[in-house]
Jmol script that loads the backbone (N, CA, C; Angstrom):
load data "model"
ATOM      1  N   MET A   1       0.712  -1.181  -0.058  1.00  0.00           N
ATOM      2  CA  MET A   1      -0.148   0.020   0.018  1.00  0.00           C
ATOM      3  C   MET A   1       0.826   1.242  -0.024  1.00  0.00           C
ATOM      4  N   VAL A   2       1.933   1.334   0.999  1.00  0.00           N
ATOM      5  CA  VAL A   2       2.729   2.414   1.026  1.00  0.00           C
ATOM      6  C   VAL A   2       3.740   2.347  -0.270  1.00  0.00           C
ATOM      7  N   MET A   3       4.091   1.403  -0.742  1.00  0.00           N
ATOM      8  CA  MET A   3       4.902   1.506  -2.030  1.00  0.00           C
ATOM      9  C   MET A   3       3.972   1.902  -3.234  1.00  0.00           C
ATOM     10  N   GLU A   4       2.887   1.632  -3.278  1.00  0.00           N
ATOM     11  CA  GLU A   4       1.877   2.008  -4.446  1.00  0.00           C
ATOM     12  C   GLU A   4       1.765   3.640  -4.302  1.00  0.00           C
ATOM     13  N   GLU A   5       1.590   3.983  -3.107  1.00  0.00           N
ATOM     14  CA  GLU A   5       1.613   5.495  -2.923  1.00  0.00           C
ATOM     15  C   GLU A   5       2.714   6.282  -3.410  1.00  0.00           C
ATOM     16  N   VAL A   6       3.736   5.743  -3.118  1.00  0.00           N
ATOM     17  CA  VAL A   6       5.188   6.147  -3.533  1.00  0.00           C
ATOM     18  C   VAL A   6       5.257   6.233  -5.156  1.00  0.00           C
ATOM     19  N   LEU A   7       4.911   5.008  -5.566  1.00  0.00           N
ATOM     20  CA  LEU A   7       5.062   4.931  -6.958  1.00  0.00           C
ATOM     21  C   LEU A   7       4.035   5.885  -7.755  1.00  0.00           C
ATOM     22  N   ASN A   8       2.763   6.186  -7.276  1.00  0.00           N
ATOM     23  CA  ASN A   8       1.894   7.069  -7.619  1.00  0.00           C
ATOM     24  C   ASN A   8       2.623   8.718  -7.606  1.00  0.00           C
ATOM     25  N   LEU A   9       3.056   8.746  -6.448  1.00  0.00           N
ATOM     26  CA  LEU A   9       3.803  10.248  -6.577  1.00  0.00           C
ATOM     27  C   LEU A   9       4.776  10.568  -7.499  1.00  0.00           C
ATOM     28  N   ILE A  10       5.698   9.367  -7.590  1.00  0.00           N
ATOM     29  CA  ILE A  10       7.002   9.505  -8.681  1.00  0.00           C
ATOM     30  C   ILE A  10       6.124   9.615 -10.039  1.00  0.00           C
ATOM     31  N   ARG A  11       5.034   9.097 -10.425  1.00  0.00           N
ATOM     32  CA  ARG A  11       4.524   9.163 -11.529  1.00  0.00           C
ATOM     33  C   ARG A  11       4.042  10.406 -11.748  1.00  0.00           C
ATOM     34  N   GLU A  12       3.188  11.170 -10.661  1.00  0.00           N
ATOM     35  CA  GLU A  12       2.520  12.382 -10.813  1.00  0.00           C
ATOM     36  C   GLU A  12       3.561  13.623 -10.848  1.00  0.00           C
ATOM     37  N   PHE A  13       4.634  13.308 -10.110  1.00  0.00           N
ATOM     38  CA  PHE A  13       5.267  14.883  -9.911  1.00  0.00           C
ATOM     39  C   PHE A  13       6.849  14.522 -10.018  1.00  0.00           C
ATOM     40  N   GLY A  14       7.283  13.306 -10.625  1.00  0.00           N
ATOM     41  CA  GLY A  14       8.632  12.976 -10.942  1.00  0.00           C
ATOM     42  C   GLY A  14       9.361  12.534  -9.826  1.00  0.00           C
ATOM     43  N   LEU A  15      10.513  11.901 -10.261  1.00  0.00           N
ATOM     44  CA  LEU A  15      11.452  11.368  -9.434  1.00  0.00           C
ATOM     45  C   LEU A  15      12.316  12.332  -8.553  1.00  0.00           C
ATOM     46  N   SER A  16      12.776  13.347  -9.269  1.00  0.00           N
ATOM     47  CA  SER A  16      13.542  14.458  -8.694  1.00  0.00           C
ATOM     48  C   SER A  16      12.616  15.119  -7.448  1.00  0.00           C
ATOM     49  N   LEU A  17      11.308  15.429  -7.712  1.00  0.00           N
ATOM     50  CA  LEU A  17      10.794  16.142  -6.750  1.00  0.00           C
ATOM     51  C   LEU A  17      10.484  15.208  -5.446  1.00  0.00           C
ATOM     52  N   VAL A  18      10.188  14.011  -5.787  1.00  0.00           N
ATOM     53  CA  VAL A  18       9.690  13.198  -4.580  1.00  0.00           C
ATOM     54  C   VAL A  18      11.344  12.857  -3.731  1.00  0.00           C
ATOM     55  N   ILE A  19      12.297  12.932  -4.370  1.00  0.00           N
ATOM     56  CA  ILE A  19      13.488  12.713  -3.703  1.00  0.00           C
ATOM     57  C   ILE A  19      14.108  14.042  -2.746  1.00  0.00           C
ATOM     58  N   ALA A  20      13.802  15.151  -3.384  1.00  0.00           N
ATOM     59  CA  ALA A  20      13.876  16.346  -2.700  1.00  0.00           C
ATOM     60  C   ALA A  20      13.147  16.602  -1.626  1.00  0.00           C
ATOM     61  N   VAL A  21      11.779  16.099  -1.781  1.00  0.00           N
ATOM     62  CA  VAL A  21      10.980  16.322  -0.509  1.00  0.00           C
ATOM     63  C   VAL A  21      11.542  15.228   0.448  1.00  0.00           C
ATOM     64  N   GLY A  22      11.839  14.126   0.034  1.00  0.00           N
ATOM     65  CA  GLY A  22      12.256  13.120   1.049  1.00  0.00           C
ATOM     66  C   GLY A  22      13.667  13.636   1.850  1.00  0.00           C
ATOM     67  N   ALA A  23      14.380  14.411   1.044  1.00  0.00           N
ATOM     68  CA  ALA A  23      15.720  14.834   1.598  1.00  0.00           C
ATOM     69  C   ALA A  23      15.365  16.041   2.614  1.00  0.00           C
ATOM     70  N   LEU A  24      14.282  16.733   2.236  1.00  0.00           N
ATOM     71  CA  LEU A  24      14.127  17.968   3.120  1.00  0.00           C
ATOM     72  C   LEU A  24      13.462  17.318   4.282  1.00  0.00           C
ATOM     73  N   TYR A  25      12.441  16.249   4.240  1.00  0.00           N
ATOM     74  CA  TYR A  25      11.979  15.879   5.431  1.00  0.00           C
ATOM     75  C   TYR A  25      13.079  15.225   6.375  1.00  0.00           C
ATOM     76  N   ALA A  26      14.264  14.509   5.832  1.00  0.00           N
ATOM     77  CA  ALA A  26      15.229  14.006   6.638  1.00  0.00           C
ATOM     78  C   ALA A  26      16.048  15.115   7.275  1.00  0.00           C
ATOM     79  N   LEU A  27      16.194  16.199   6.531  1.00  0.00           N
ATOM     80  CA  LEU A  27      16.929  17.131   7.118  1.00  0.00           C
ATOM     81  C   LEU A  27      16.142  17.845   8.292  1.00  0.00           C
ATOM     82  N   TYR A  28      15.113  17.864   8.118  1.00  0.00           N
ATOM     83  CA  TYR A  28      13.907  18.392   9.116  1.00  0.00           C
ATOM     84  C   TYR A  28      14.139  17.617  10.420  1.00  0.00           C
ATOM     85  N   LYS A  29      14.098  16.265  10.207  1.00  0.00           N
ATOM     86  CA  LYS A  29      14.096  15.556  11.415  1.00  0.00           C
ATOM     87  C   LYS A  29      15.453  15.461  12.150  1.00  0.00           C
ATOM     88  N   PHE A  30      16.439  15.701  11.308  1.00  0.00           N
ATOM     89  CA  PHE A  30      17.947  15.586  11.868  1.00  0.00           C
ATOM     90  C   PHE A  30      18.099  16.921  12.515  1.00  0.00           C
ATOM     91  N   PHE A  31      17.490  18.071  11.765  1.00  0.00           N
ATOM     92  CA  PHE A  31      17.785  19.200  12.512  1.00  0.00           C
ATOM     93  C   PHE A  31      17.227  19.448  14.098  1.00  0.00           C
ATOM     94  N   PHE A  32      15.920  18.704  14.111  1.00  0.00           N
ATOM     95  CA  PHE A  32      15.241  19.001  15.389  1.00  0.00           C
ATOM     96  C   PHE A  32      15.696  17.887  16.385  1.00  0.00           C
ATOM     97  N   PHE A  33      16.241  16.767  16.032  1.00  0.00           N
ATOM     98  CA  PHE A  33      16.844  15.774  16.819  1.00  0.00           C
ATOM     99  C   PHE A  33      18.087  16.491  17.251  1.00  0.00           C
ATOM    100  N   SER A  34      18.837  17.042  16.528  1.00  0.00           N
ATOM    101  CA  SER A  34      20.351  17.679  16.917  1.00  0.00           C
ATOM    102  C   SER A  34      19.999  18.870  18.029  1.00  0.00           C
ATOM    103  N   ILE A  35      18.838  19.695  17.865  1.00  0.00           N
ATOM    104  CA  ILE A  35      18.729  20.696  18.667  1.00  0.00           C
ATOM    105  C   ILE A  35      18.132  20.160  20.021  1.00  0.00           C
ATOM    106  N   ARG A  36      17.309  19.126  20.196  1.00  0.00           N
ATOM    107  CA  ARG A  36      17.175  18.327  21.256  1.00  0.00           C
ATOM    108  C   ARG A  36      18.087  17.803  21.950  1.00  0.00           C
ATOM    109  N   GLU A  37      19.032  17.327  21.283  1.00  0.00           N
ATOM    110  CA  GLU A  37      20.243  16.578  22.110  1.00  0.00           C
ATOM    111  C   GLU A  37      21.230  17.590  22.603  1.00  0.00           C
ATOM    112  N   VAL A  38      21.365  18.804  21.727  1.00  0.00           N
ATOM    113  CA  VAL A  38      22.120  19.706  22.214  1.00  0.00           C
ATOM    114  C   VAL A  38      21.510  20.598  23.501  1.00  0.00           C
ATOM    115  N   LYS A  39      20.461  20.711  23.541  1.00  0.00           N
ATOM    116  CA  LYS A  39      19.590  21.227  24.684  1.00  0.00           C
ATOM    117  C   LYS A  39      19.725  20.371  25.817  1.00  0.00           C
ATOM    118  N   ASN A  40      19.707  19.116  25.726  1.00  0.00           N
ATOM    119  CA  ASN A  40      19.670  18.161  27.018  1.00  0.00           C
ATOM    120  C   ASN A  40      21.023  18.076  27.572  1.00  0.00           C
ATOM    121  N   GLU A  41      21.994  18.081  26.327  1.00  0.00           N
ATOM    122  CA  GLU A  41      23.659  17.810  26.978  1.00  0.00           C
ATOM    123  C   GLU A  41      23.836  19.174  27.537  1.00  0.00           C
ATOM    124  N   PHE A  42      23.568  20.342  27.230  1.00  0.00           N
ATOM    125  CA  PHE A  42      23.873  21.542  27.677  1.00  0.00           C
ATOM    126  C   PHE A  42      23.151  21.746  29.020  1.00  0.00           C
ATOM    127  N   GLY A  43      21.953  21.153  29.205  1.00  0.00           N
ATOM    128  CA  GLY A  43      21.338  21.087  30.719  1.00  0.00           C
ATOM    129  C   GLY A  43      22.097  20.171  31.487  1.00  0.00           C
ATOM    130  N   ARG A  44      22.739  19.076  31.240  1.00  0.00           N
ATOM    131  CA  ARG A  44      23.277  18.222  32.052  1.00  0.00           C
ATOM    132  C   ARG A  44      24.903  18.952  32.456  1.00  0.00           C
ATOM    133  N   ARG A  45      25.495  19.694  31.425  1.00  0.00           N
ATOM    134  CA  ARG A  45      26.647  20.333  31.591  1.00  0.00           C
ATOM    135  C   ARG A  45      26.475  21.347  32.579  1.00  0.00           C
ATOM    136  N   HIS A  46      25.334  22.005  32.406  1.00  0.00           N
ATOM    137  CA  HIS A  46      25.124  23.232  33.194  1.00  0.00           C
ATOM    138  C   HIS A  46      24.894  22.908  34.844  1.00  0.00           C
ATOM    139  N   GLU A  47      24.200  21.745  34.983  1.00  0.00           N
ATOM    140  CA  GLU A  47      24.052  21.173  36.380  1.00  0.00           C
ATOM    141  C   GLU A  47      25.258  20.618  36.908  1.00  0.00           C
ATOM    142  N   VAL A  48      26.265  20.281  36.241  1.00  0.00           N
ATOM    143  CA  VAL A  48      27.653  19.931  36.799  1.00  0.00           C
ATOM    144  C   VAL A  48      28.363  21.108  36.997  1.00  0.00           C
ATOM    145  N   MET A  49      28.415  22.090  36.148  1.00  0.00           N
ATOM    146  CA  MET A  49      29.111  23.444  36.527  1.00  0.00           C
ATOM    147  C   MET A  49      28.488  24.179  37.558  1.00  0.00           C
ATOM    148  N   ALA A  50      27.315  24.081  37.922  1.00  0.00           N
ATOM    149  CA  ALA A  50      26.762  24.831  39.022  1.00  0.00           C
ATOM    150  C   ALA A  50      27.183  24.163  40.207  1.00  0.00           C
ATOM    151  N   LYS A  51      27.286  22.881  40.263  1.00  0.00           N
ATOM    152  CA  LYS A  51      27.712  22.083  41.512  1.00  0.00           C
ATOM    153  C   LYS A  51      29.135  22.571  41.680  1.00  0.00           C
ATOM    154  N   ASN A  52      29.932  22.608  40.535  1.00  0.00           N
ATOM    155  CA  ASN A  52      31.152  22.865  40.735  1.00  0.00           C
ATOM    156  C   ASN A  52      31.463  24.293  41.249  1.00  0.00           C
ATOM    157  N   MET A  53      30.754  25.252  40.794  1.00  0.00           N
ATOM    158  CA  MET A  53      30.849  26.676  41.028  1.00  0.00           C
ATOM    159  C   MET A  53      30.533  26.656  42.667  1.00  0.00           C
ATOM    160  N   GLU A  54      29.651  26.048  43.229  1.00  0.00           N
ATOM    161  CA  GLU A  54      29.237  25.887  44.535  1.00  0.00           C
ATOM    162  C   GLU A  54      30.446  25.520  45.490  1.00  0.00           C
ATOM    163  N   ASP A  55      31.194  24.796  44.939  1.00  0.00           N
ATOM    164  CA  ASP A  55      32.145  23.960  45.611  1.00  0.00           C
ATOM    165  C   ASP A  55      33.283  25.038  45.516  1.00  0.00           C
ATOM    166  N   VAL A  56      33.507  25.786  44.558  1.00  0.00           N
ATOM    167  CA  VAL A  56      34.808  26.877  44.384  1.00  0.00           C
ATOM    168  C   VAL A  56      34.169  27.844  45.362  1.00  0.00           C
ATOM    169  N   LYS A  57      32.898  28.127  45.414  1.00  0.00           N
ATOM    170  CA  LYS A  57      32.613  29.252  46.505  1.00  0.00           C
ATOM    171  C   LYS A  57      32.895  28.890  48.037  1.00  0.00           C
ATOM    172  N   VAL A  58      32.404  27.549  48.117  1.00  0.00           N
ATOM    173  CA  VAL A  58      32.873  27.267  49.554  1.00  0.00           C
ATOM    174  C   VAL A  58      34.433  27.278  49.650  1.00  0.00           C
ATOM    175  N   SER A  59      35.112  26.808  48.832  1.00  0.00           N
ATOM    176  CA  SER A  59      36.506  26.689  49.010  1.00  0.00           C
ATOM    177  C   SER A  59      36.962  28.209  49.320  1.00  0.00           C
ATOM    178  N   LEU A  60      36.637  29.298  48.310  1.00  0.00           N
ATOM    179  CA  LEU A  60      37.021  30.508  48.453  1.00  0.00           C
ATOM    180  C   LEU A  60      36.449  31.204  49.943  1.00  0.00           C
ATOM    181  N   ALA A  61      35.314  30.613  50.323  1.00  0.00           N
ATOM    182  CA  ALA A  61      35.078  31.425  51.684  1.00  0.00           C
ATOM    183  C   ALA A  61      36.138  30.916  52.757  1.00  0.00           C
ATOM    184  N   GLU A  62      36.241  29.554  52.497  1.00  0.00           N
ATOM    185  CA  GLU A  62      37.443  28.768  53.646  1.00  0.00           C
ATOM    186  C   GLU A  62      38.820  29.820  53.300  1.00  0.00           C
ATOM    187  N   VAL A  63      39.227  29.938  52.129  1.00  0.00           N
ATOM    188  CA  VAL A  63      40.463  30.715  52.118  1.00  0.00           C
ATOM    189  C   VAL A  63      40.479  32.064  52.664  1.00  0.00           C
ATOM    190  N   LYS A  64      39.169  32.642  52.411  1.00  0.00           N
ATOM    191  CA  LYS A  64      39.293  34.182  53.072  1.00  0.00           C
ATOM    192  C   LYS A  64      39.357  34.030  54.740  1.00  0.00           C
ATOM    193  N   SER A  65      38.500  33.079  55.301  1.00  0.00           N
ATOM    194  CA  SER A  65      38.722  33.054  56.560  1.00  0.00           C
ATOM    195  C   SER A  65      40.080  32.545  57.037  1.00  0.00           C
ATOM    196  N   ASP A  66      40.797  31.751  56.364  1.00  0.00           N
ATOM    197  CA  ASP A  66      41.936  31.493  56.632  1.00  0.00           C
ATOM    198  C   ASP A  66      43.059  32.675  56.734  1.00  0.00           C
ATOM    199  N   LEU A  67      42.913  33.402  55.484  1.00  0.00           N
ATOM    200  CA  LEU A  67      43.712  34.769  55.334  1.00  0.00           C
ATOM    201  C   LEU A  67      43.340  35.811  56.496  1.00  0.00           C
ATOM    202  N   LYS A  68      42.209  35.750  56.913  1.00  0.00           N
ATOM    203  CA  LYS A  68      41.681  36.889  58.083  1.00  0.00           C
ATOM    204  C   LYS A  68      42.413  36.180  59.412  1.00  0.00           C
ATOM    205  N   ILE A  69      42.333  35.024  59.724  1.00  0.00           N
ATOM    206  CA  ILE A  69      43.117  34.685  60.667  1.00  0.00           C
ATOM    207  C   ILE A  69      44.635  34.909  60.610  1.00  0.00           C
ATOM    208  N   LEU A  70      45.339  34.542  59.568  1.00  0.00           N
ATOM    209  CA  LEU A  70      46.660  34.763  59.429  1.00  0.00           C
ATOM    210  C   LEU A  70      47.116  36.481  59.490  1.00  0.00           C
ATOM    211  N   VAL A  71      46.255  37.295  58.771  1.00  0.00           N
ATOM    212  CA  VAL A  71      46.352  38.550  59.165  1.00  0.00           C
ATOM    213  C   VAL A  71      46.256  39.007  60.480  1.00  0.00           C
ATOM    214  N   GLU A  72      45.326  38.537  61.097  1.00  0.00           N
ATOM    215  CA  GLU A  72      45.043  38.654  62.690  1.00  0.00           C
ATOM    216  C   GLU A  72      46.362  38.532  63.327  1.00  0.00           C
ATOM    217  N   LEU A  73      46.943  37.123  63.082  1.00  0.00           N
ATOM    218  CA  LEU A  73      48.055  36.753  63.835  1.00  0.00           C
ATOM    219  C   LEU A  73      49.390  37.674  63.465  1.00  0.00           C
ATOM    220  N   LEU A  74      49.323  37.914  62.382  1.00  0.00           N
ATOM    221  CA  LEU A  74      50.786  38.722  61.782  1.00  0.00           C
ATOM    222  C   LEU A  74      50.414  40.046  62.764  1.00  0.00           C
ATOM    223  N   LYS A  75      49.224  40.914  62.683  1.00  0.00           N
ATOM    224  CA  LYS A  75      49.132  41.806  63.233  1.00  0.00           C
ATOM    225  C   LYS A  75      49.446  41.843  64.680  1.00  0.00           C
ATOM    226  N   ASP A  76      49.069  40.662  65.358  1.00  0.00           N
ATOM    227  CA  ASP A  76      49.312  40.599  66.761  1.00  0.00           C
ATOM    228  C   ASP A  76      50.829  40.366  67.075  1.00  0.00           C
ATOM    229  N   SER A  77      51.402  39.435  66.294  1.00  0.00           N
ATOM    230  CA  SER A  77      52.982  39.555  66.730  1.00  0.00           C
ATOM    231  C   SER A  77      53.498  40.629  66.158  1.00  0.00           C
ATOM    232  N   LYS A  78      53.246  41.635  65.201  1.00  0.00           N
ATOM    233  CA  LYS A  78      54.031  42.779  65.237  1.00  0.00           C
ATOM    234  C   LYS A  78      53.803  43.708  66.403  1.00  0.00           C
ATOM    235  N   GLY A  79      52.537  43.740  66.889  1.00  0.00           N
ATOM    236  CA  GLY A  79      52.123  44.395  68.071  1.00  0.00           C
ATOM    237  C   GLY A  79      52.928  44.074  69.239  1.00  0.00           C
ATOM    238  N   LYS A  80      53.514  42.941  69.395  1.00  0.00           N
ATOM    239  CA  LYS A  80      54.238  42.692  70.511  1.00  0.00           C
ATOM    240  C   LYS A  80      55.520  42.843  70.560  1.00  0.00           C
TER     241      LYS A  80
END
end "model"
wireframe off; spacefill off
backbone 0.3
color backbone group
């Protein structure tokens, strides 16, 4: 049944037009598949990067705290 429809289309419109429409349909499917995959991959990477950024913020806060303590110790040792 499907094969008969394709053959009728070829008879009616010509082989080149049917091939062109098929190629455009394949490109359409590929384009939207690619967009969907890129969006999903970006979402996964964004989650990982957000977690890494939180780890960096915690580490930076610890370094700041340690630097404040070191500065206070240096001030105290100079004062004596």
